[in-house]
Z-matrix of the N, CA and C atoms (Angstrom, degrees):
N
C 1 1.451
C 2 1.526 1 111.70
N 3 1.304 2 114.87 1 130.10
C 4 1.452 3 122.82 2 -179.88
C 5 1.530 4 111.10 3 -82.51
N 6 1.340 5 116.97 4 129.52
C 7 1.450 6 122.65 5 174.98
C 8 1.539 7 110.55 6 -64.14
N 9 1.371 8 117.88 7 137.73
C 10 1.473 9 120.62 8 177.74
C 11 1.557 10 107.98 9 -66.06
N 12 1.293 11 113.46 10 151.34
C 13 1.476 12 122.03 11 176.19
C 14 1.527 13 105.75 12 -89.12
N 15 1.289 14 114.26 13 128.67
C 16 1.472 15 118.92 14 173.67
C 17 1.495 16 110.70 15 -99.44
N 18 1.412 17 113.48 16 158.49
C 19 1.454 18 120.28 17 171.45
C 20 1.479 19 107.60 18 -115.98
N 21 1.358 20 116.70 19 137.84
C 22 1.471 21 123.21 20 -177.95
C 23 1.517 22 104.70 21 -125.51
N 24 1.278 23 120.86 22 129.58
C 25 1.438 24 122.12 23 176.11
C 26 1.531 25 109.31 24 -71.21
N 27 1.315 26 114.65 25 138.32
C 28 1.493 27 120.28 26 -178.54
C 29 1.527 28 112.74 27 -55.41
N 30 1.315 29 116.86 28 -37.23
C 31 1.381 30 122.51 29 179.74
C 32 1.498 31 112.70 30 -63.29
N 33 1.371 32 117.14 31 -38.05
C 34 1.419 33 122.13 32 173.13
C 35 1.596 34 112.26 33 -62.87
N 36 1.323 35 113.78 34 -44.70
C 37 1.453 36 118.96 35 176.51
C 38 1.513 37 111.95 36 -59.80
N 39 1.384 38 116.52 37 -42.97
C 40 1.436 39 120.51 38 177.43
C 41 1.481 40 113.55 39 -62.01
N 42 1.341 41 117.31 40 -36.72
C 43 1.530 42 122.96 41 178.39
C 44 1.522 43 105.23 42 -64.41
N 45 1.308 44 121.65 43 -50.19
C 46 1.425 45 123.58 44 -179.25
C 47 1.550 46 112.12 45 -55.22
N 48 1.314 47 113.45 46 -52.65
C 49 1.501 48 117.86 47 -179.17
C 50 1.549 49 111.39 48 -60.89
N 51 1.328 50 117.94 49 -42.82
C 52 1.436 51 118.33 50 177.06
C 53 1.506 52 115.00 51 -65.45
N 54 1.295 53 117.98 52 -35.33
C 55 1.472 54 123.08 53 176.72
C 56 1.528 55 109.01 54 -68.13
N 57 1.359 56 117.79 55 -40.78
C 58 1.451 57 119.53 56 175.24
C 59 1.497 58 114.20 57 -59.81
N 60 1.324 59 117.11 58 -44.34
C 61 1.413 60 123.33 59 -179.38
C 62 1.471 61 110.81 60 -68.25
N 63 1.331 62 120.43 61 -35.70
C 64 1.467 63 121.62 62 179.30
C 65 1.509 64 111.68 63 -74.08
N 66 1.301 65 120.40 64 -28.10
C 67 1.496 66 121.68 65 -176.41
C 68 1.506 67 111.40 66 -93.68
N 69 1.297 68 119.12 67 -13.60
C 70 1.497 69 121.30 68 -178.65
C 71 1.600 70 107.78 69 -57.09
N 72 1.280 71 115.93 70 141.05
C 73 1.466 72 131.69 71 12.84
C 74 1.562 73 114.59 72 -86.54
N 75 1.327 74 117.35 73 3.69
C 76 1.493 75 118.96 74 -179.77
C 77 1.510 76 105.86 75 -87.56
N 78 1.345 77 115.64 76 160.84
C 79 1.432 78 120.62 77 178.96
C 80 1.554 79 105.96 78 -75.78
N 81 1.276 80 117.49 79 145.91
C 82 1.475 81 121.52 80 172.47
C 83 1.555 82 106.60 81 -100.66
N 84 1.334 83 116.06 82 169.84
C 85 1.468 84 119.79 83 178.09
C 86 1.509 85 108.03 84 -156.57
N 87 1.335 86 115.04 85 162.91
C 88 1.430 87 119.26 86 177.04
C 89 1.587 88 108.65 87 -179.74
N 90 1.291 89 112.38 88 -172.42
C 91 1.493 90 118.84 89 -176.12
C 92 1.514 91 111.15 90 -119.77
N 93 1.303 92 115.83 91 149.61
C 94 1.480 93 124.59 92 -175.82
C 95 1.556 94 107.53 93 -107.09
N 96 1.301 95 120.32 94 121.46
C 97 1.445 96 127.29 95 -177.54
C 98 1.480 97 113.23 96 -106.30
N 99 1.335 98 118.12 97 134.18
C 100 1.426 99 120.07 98 176.98
C 101 1.503 100 113.39 99 176.18
N 102 1.282 101 116.87 100 -149.99
C 103 1.512 102 122.73 101 175.54
C 104 1.505 103 108.17 102 -146.88
N 105 1.357 104 116.11 103 133.31
C 106 1.432 105 122.51 104 178.73
C 107 1.507 106 110.12 105 53.69
N 108 1.349 107 117.96 106 -122.38
C 109 1.456 108 121.20 107 -178.80
C 110 1.512 109 116.04 108 -97.17
N 111 1.385 110 112.76 109 14.44
C 112 1.464 111 117.68 110 176.41
C 113 1.524 112 110.93 111 -105.06
N 114 1.346 113 117.96 112 122.43
C 115 1.461 114 122.56 113 177.23
C 116 1.567 115 105.82 114 -104.27
N 117 1.354 116 115.87 115 112.02
C 118 1.389 117 121.36 116 179.50
C 119 1.404 118 119.95 117 -94.50
N 120 1.380 119 118.08 118 -26.51
C 121 1.446 120 124.93 119 -174.15
C 122 1.555 121 110.74 120 -141.67
N 123 1.362 122 114.88 121 149.29
C 124 1.477 123 121.49 122 170.42
C 125 1.542 124 106.51 123 -121.17
N 126 1.263 125 122.76 124 122.51
C 127 1.432 126 125.61 125 -176.28
C 128 1.525 127 107.27 126 -114.39
N 129 1.343 128 118.12 127 110.76
C 130 1.468 129 120.80 128 176.20
C 131 1.529 130 112.37 129 -60.00
N 132 1.375 131 113.12 130 144.67
C 133 1.483 132 118.68 131 176.15
C 134 1.545 133 106.04 132 -132.74
N 135 1.300 134 111.46 133 162.20
C 136 1.464 135 117.85 134 178.00
C 137 1.524 136 111.31 135 -70.64
N 138 1.255 137 115.26 136 140.22
C 139 1.552 138 120.94 137 176.25
C 140 1.542 139 105.88 138 -100.09
N 141 1.382 140 110.77 139 101.56
C 142 1.487 141 114.01 140 177.25
C 143 1.505 142 115.28 141 -64.47
N 144 1.316 143 117.16 142 -19.23
C 145 1.507 144 121.34 143 -178.17
C 146 1.494 145 110.79 144 -74.64
N 147 1.364 146 113.86 145 -27.33
C 148 1.528 147 117.74 146 -174.45
C 149 1.512 148 113.85 147 37.73
N 150 1.383 149 112.99 148 65.80
C 151 1.452 150 117.83 149 -168.49
C 152 1.502 151 107.38 150 -142.68
N 153 1.374 152 113.24 151 149.58
C 154 1.467 153 114.98 152 177.39
C 155 1.556 154 112.25 153 -81.85
N 156 1.304 155 117.07 154 -4.10
C 157 1.451 156 119.98 155 -178.30
C 158 1.514 157 116.23 156 -133.45
N 159 1.302 158 116.53 157 13.99
C 160 1.511 159 122.45 158 -176.91
C 161 1.558 160 110.49 159 -157.51
N 162 1.332 161 115.67 160 149.47
C 163 1.400 162 120.69 161 173.15
C 164 1.519 163 110.61 162 -133.59
N 165 1.341 164 113.85 163 152.96
C 166 1.385 165 120.78 164 174.48
C 167 1.548 166 108.71 165 -147.25
N 168 1.391 167 114.28 166 106.23
C 169 1.463 168 122.17 167 -176.65
C 170 1.531 169 109.43 168 -56.82
N 171 1.290 170 120.52 169 128.76
C 172 1.519 171 121.49 170 175.81
C 173 1.591 172 106.44 171 -62.32
N 174 1.303 173 116.75 172 122.01
C 175 1.449 174 123.20 173 -178.58
C 176 1.518 175 112.34 174 -53.81
N 177 1.418 176 117.37 175 -37.54
C 178 1.440 177 118.54 176 178.05
C 179 1.526 178 110.37 177 -64.96
N 180 1.353 179 118.42 178 -39.62
C 181 1.489 180 120.43 179 178.36
C 182 1.564 181 107.42 180 -62.74
N 183 1.329 182 117.80 181 -43.59
C 184 1.417 183 122.76 182 -175.46
C 185 1.511 184 110.62 183 -58.12
N 186 1.348 185 115.47 184 -50.34
C 187 1.505 186 120.53 185 -178.21
C 188 1.485 187 111.74 186 -66.21
N 189 1.320 188 117.56 187 -42.42
C 190 1.437 189 118.15 188 -179.03
C 191 1.480 190 112.91 189 -67.86
N 192 1.319 191 120.26 190 -37.63
C 193 1.481 192 122.82 191 176.90
C 194 1.581 193 108.46 192 -67.66
N 195 1.323 194 115.56 193 -43.16
C 196 1.457 195 117.56 194 178.89
C 197 1.497 196 112.70 195 -59.91
N 198 1.335 197 117.06 196 -45.05
C 199 1.525 198 119.55 197 177.76
C 200 1.489 199 112.89 198 -62.25
N 201 1.324 200 116.25 199 -44.88
C 202 1.516 201 122.30 200 179.78
C 203 1.524 202 109.36 201 -60.21
N 204 1.358 203 117.22 202 -44.95
C 205 1.483 204 120.38 203 -177.28
C 206 1.525 205 108.18 204 -65.95
N 207 1.307 206 120.95 205 -48.24
C 208 1.438 207 122.63 206 179.64
C 209 1.568 208 111.06 207 -60.15
N 210 1.301 209 118.41 208 -38.89
C 211 1.460 210 121.06 209 175.18
C 212 1.439 211 116.04 210 -59.14
N 213 1.320 212 117.40 211 -23.36
C 214 1.433 213 122.21 212 -179.31
C 215 1.577 214 111.68 213 -105.35
N 216 1.357 215 115.01 214 7.80
C 217 1.452 216 118.73 215 -178.97
C 218 1.546 217 116.92 216 84.65
N 219 1.270 218 117.71 217 13.14
C 220 1.383 219 121.11 218 -178.97
C 221 1.552 220 111.21 219 -111.63
N 222 1.363 221 116.10 220 174.25
C 223 1.462 222 120.62 221 179.76
C 224 1.511 223 107.16 222 -127.69
N 225 1.418 224 113.96 223 159.90
C 226 1.411 225 118.02 224 165.37
C 227 1.526 226 105.05 225 -84.60
N 228 1.327 227 116.23 226 110.76
C 229 1.426 228 119.00 227 -176.32
C 230 1.556 229 111.99 228 -94.09
N 231 1.372 230 116.06 229 -7.45
C 232 1.459 231 118.47 230 176.89
C 233 1.494 232 111.86 231 172.36
N 234 1.304 233 113.18 232 -164.69
C 235 1.501 234 122.56 233 -176.02
C 236 1.508 235 110.88 234 -131.77
N 237 1.361 236 115.00 235 159.57
C 238 1.393 237 119.70 236 171.43
C 239 1.510 238 110.84 237 -129.43
N 240 1.303 239 114.05 238 156.19
C 241 1.472 240 117.48 239 172.05
C 242 1.549 241 105.83 240 -161.09
N 243 1.336 242 112.97 241 169.83
C 244 1.458 243 118.73 242 -176.73
C 245 1.548 244 110.75 243 -111.49
N 246 1.320 245 115.01 244 156.80
C 247 1.423 246 120.91 245 173.35
C 248 1.593 247 103.17 246 -121.78
N 249 1.262 248 119.97 247 88.04
C 250 1.379 249 127.64 248 -177.36
C 251 1.530 250 114.99 249 -62.64
N 252 1.360 251 114.84 250 -21.27
C 253 1.476 252 118.23 251 -171.76
C 254 1.570 253 110.35 252 -130.53
N 255 1.314 254 115.74 253 12.61
C 256 1.476 255 117.68 254 -178.38
C 257 1.546 256 109.67 255 -155.17
N 258 1.292 257 115.59 256 176.33
C 259 1.464 258 123.51 257 -176.11
C 260 1.528 259 110.66 258 -65.54
N 261 1.259 260 115.72 259 158.24
C 262 1.502 261 122.58 260 175.22
C 263 1.565 262 107.06 261 -80.67
N 264 1.306 263 113.43 262 74.33
C 265 1.444 264 122.57 263 175.96
C 266 1.529 265 107.51 264 -147.85
N 267 1.319 266 116.74 265 140.79
C 268 1.499 267 118.28 266 -177.33
C 269 1.543 268 111.46 267 -57.30
N 270 1.311 269 114.31 268 130.92
C 271 1.445 270 119.44 269 178.78
C 272 1.557 271 105.96 270 -83.08
N 273 1.362 272 113.62 271 168.45
C 274 1.486 273 117.15 272 177.03
C 275 1.557 274 112.68 273 -58.66
N 276 1.305 275 116.54 274 -31.34
C 277 1.481 276 121.66 275 174.90
C 278 1.518 277 112.37 276 -70.58
N 279 1.344 278 117.47 277 -37.37
C 280 1.438 279 122.14 278 178.76
C 281 1.593 280 107.88 279 -63.77
N 282 1.364 281 114.41 280 -41.71
C 283 1.455 282 121.22 281 -177.11
C 284 1.551 283 109.32 282 -68.73
N 285 1.295 284 116.10 283 -48.01
C 286 1.513 285 121.00 284 -179.34
C 287 1.493 286 112.00 285 -64.68
N 288 1.329 287 122.11 286 -32.72
C 289 1.442 288 122.39 287 -173.12
C 290 1.499 289 110.79 288 -100.33
N 291 1.326 290 120.15 289 2.09
C 292 1.508 291 122.52 290 176.99
C 293 1.517 292 108.75 291 -69.36
N 294 1.343 293 113.03 292 118.98
C 295 1.488 294 121.80 293 -173.57
C 296 1.549 295 115.04 294 -109.52
N 297 1.313 296 113.85 295 -7.51
C 298 1.481 297 116.80 296 -176.73
C 299 1.526 298 109.38 297 -123.83
N 300 1.402 299 119.12 298 95.76
C 301 1.409 300 121.43 299 -172.76
C 302 1.580 301 115.05 300 -63.00
N 303 1.351 302 116.12 301 -23.88
C 304 1.462 303 123.29 302 179.66
C 305 1.505 304 111.45 303 -82.39
N 306 1.313 305 118.42 304 -17.29
C 307 1.461 306 120.28 305 -174.41
C 308 1.529 307 112.40 306 -78.37
N 309 1.311 308 111.52 307 157.28
C 310 1.551 309 115.67 308 174.36
C 311 1.541 310 105.94 309 -105.85
N 312 1.334 311 113.38 310 158.64
C 313 1.469 312 115.62 311 -178.33
C 314 1.548 313 105.30 312 -134.43
N 315 1.417 314 112.12 313 119.60
C 316 1.436 315 122.51 314 176.60
C 317 1.484 316 107.41 315 -95.52
N 318 1.324 317 119.43 316 124.33
C 319 1.381 318 124.36 317 178.38
C 320 1.539 319 107.34 318 -120.93
N 321 1.344 320 113.48 319 134.63
C 322 1.468 321 119.42 320 176.34
C 323 1.539 322 112.76 321 -120.49
N 324 1.257 323 120.85 322 137.09
C 325 1.434 324 121.39 323 -177.93
C 326 1.513 325 109.77 324 -94.93
N 327 1.323 326 116.20 325 -172.46
C 328 1.507 327 120.45 326 -173.49
C 329 1.459 328 112.41 327 -73.52
N 330 1.325 329 118.75 328 -14.75
C 331 1.514 330 124.01 329 173.59
C 332 1.494 331 113.00 330 -88.96
N 333 1.320 332 117.18 331 -4.65
C 334 1.446 333 119.58 332 -179.18
C 335 1.472 334 112.99 333 90.65
N 336 1.384 335 120.76 334 1.61
C 337 1.486 336 122.81 335 175.46
C 338 1.524 337 109.98 336 -65.66
N 339 1.284 338 118.21 337 127.82
C 340 1.441 339 122.91 338 177.17
C 341 1.492 340 110.95 339 -115.19
N 342 1.362 341 112.37 340 137.64
C 343 1.465 342 120.25 341 178.44
C 344 1.505 343 107.92 342 -138.43
N 345 1.356 344 114.84 343 145.44
C 346 1.486 345 122.38 344 -176.44
C 347 1.476 346 112.73 345 -111.52
N 348 1.349 347 118.26 346 142.06
C 349 1.411 348 122.26 347 -173.19
C 350 1.537 349 111.75 348 -142.84
N 351 1.251 350 116.74 349 158.57
C 352 1.510 351 124.69 350 164.98
C 353 1.546 352 102.76 351 -119.33
N 354 1.369 353 108.77 352 134.39
C 355 1.479 354 116.11 353 -179.96
C 356 1.605 355 105.22 354 -121.91
N 357 1.297 356 112.35 355 119.82
C 358 1.454 357 118.71 356 -175.47
C 359 1.515 358 112.29 357 -141.52
N 360 1.373 359 115.83 358 113.75
C 361 1.491 360 118.59 359 176.89
C 362 1.432 361 113.88 360 59.33
N 363 1.369 362 119.56 361 34.88
C 364 1.384 363 123.33 362 176.49
C 365 1.607 364 114.47 363 90.90
N 366 1.365 365 115.18 364 -10.40
C 367 1.414 366 115.47 365 178.17
C 368 1.499 367 110.85 366 -98.41
N 369 1.349 368 116.66 367 148.74
C 370 1.382 369 121.98 368 -177.87
C 371 1.588 370 110.48 369 -118.05
N 372 1.250 371 118.24 370 126.04
C 373 1.423 372 122.08 371 179.99
C 374 1.582 373 107.38 372 -120.60
N 375 1.320 374 117.39 373 125.65
C 376 1.422 375 122.07 374 175.88
C 377 1.552 376 107.86 375 -80.69
N 378 1.344 377 112.54 376 136.87
C 379 1.451 378 117.45 377 -179.31
C 380 1.536 379 109.52 378 -112.23
N 381 1.299 380 117.36 379 134.05
C 382 1.447 381 118.17 380 177.29
C 383 1.559 382 109.13 381 -74.16
N 384 1.316 383 114.74 382 151.33
C 385 1.461 384 119.99 383 176.47
C 386 1.526 385 110.54 384 -149.33
N 387 1.308 386 116.85 385 157.47
C 388 1.377 387 123.94 386 173.75
C 389 1.548 388 109.04 387 -124.07
N 390 1.347 389 115.49 388 144.34
C 391 1.487 390 117.25 389 175.43
C 392 1.429 391 107.70 390 -88.13
N 393 1.270 392 115.36 391 142.12
C 394 1.464 393 124.87 392 -179.40
C 395 1.532 394 113.09 393 -130.56
N 396 1.351 395 117.10 394 157.19
C 397 1.426 396 121.67 395 179.92
C 398 1.563 397 111.34 396 -74.50
């Protein structure tokens, strides 16, 4: 089965990269807003873990972003975080703590390389994406 191609707005990618740079050397995190395979926005959240190797999205941020997105007819389609000291690939901790099998995970490394994944039941599937205006 071929993975669906996602589209991510450049502005959303820019927000993720800027948030990663601002939070380094700790991991940053946030939520991805859109519909289906289209990611229109990236909303930074507080990382309660405050760690260079782990993230924990603040539940208050999660709920407020979810409500705001739904109020505008959008969904939280996934999450983003950074790997300031490793490759943009889900770590064993990312895989173990992934609790939303339908969510996508955008990971950005210290060089700004972004990769998109689905994590389900311990398996990691890389998803193709294109950046759009």
